[in-house]
N, C-alpha and C positions, 0 to 999 in steps of 0.2 A: 727689646729686641724692635729692630724697625723692618719694614720690609726689604731694606737694602742692605740689611745682615743676612745677606743668604745663605752663608756658611755658618753663619752661628746656628741659622732657621732648620739647615738641612741635617744638621747634629742634633737638635731638640727633637725633628721630627723622627730621623732613626731611632732616637732612645725612646719616643712616645710609642713610634709604630711598628717595634720590634716584627721582625718578619713579614713584613708587606712591601711588595715589590713597588719600587716607587713606579715604574712604566704601568701601571696597572691602576694608578690613580687617576682620575681626572680634574679638570683646574677647579672645578666647584666643588668639591671634597677637600682638596690639596688648599685651597683659597679658607677653607672652615675651619681645618686642623691646625694649620698658622696660625688663624686668630684665637682658636683654643690654647695656644700652648701658651702654657705657666712664663711669665714676663712676657711675654710680647704684649708690647702697646703702641699700637699705632693704626691709622685709620682705614679702615674699609677701602676708602676713596681713593687713597693712593696706591692702589695695586691695580696694575694690567697683565695682559697676560706675557709680557716679557717676562714681566718680573717673577710669575710662576713656573716659564720656560727656566729662570737661570737657577731660581729653588729646588724643580723639579730637577735639573741636570745635577747641580751639586749635591741632591741628596742619591742620585745615582752611582755616584761617584764614592760616595760616603760610605753608601751598601755595599762596594765592591771591596 
């Protein structure tokens, strides 16, 4: 997975952090959690606030 695989990342986060409300996760933790996902292979330098916002929004949608 890469940073741009927003929906795949959101699904993986939902599975890895079951029960966590994505609205309560700050961007520093979110970035670290994404980089720790199994199968994630992208540079931390390629991540920005807009990507994290998109991932968080997709995770919120997945949680609902």
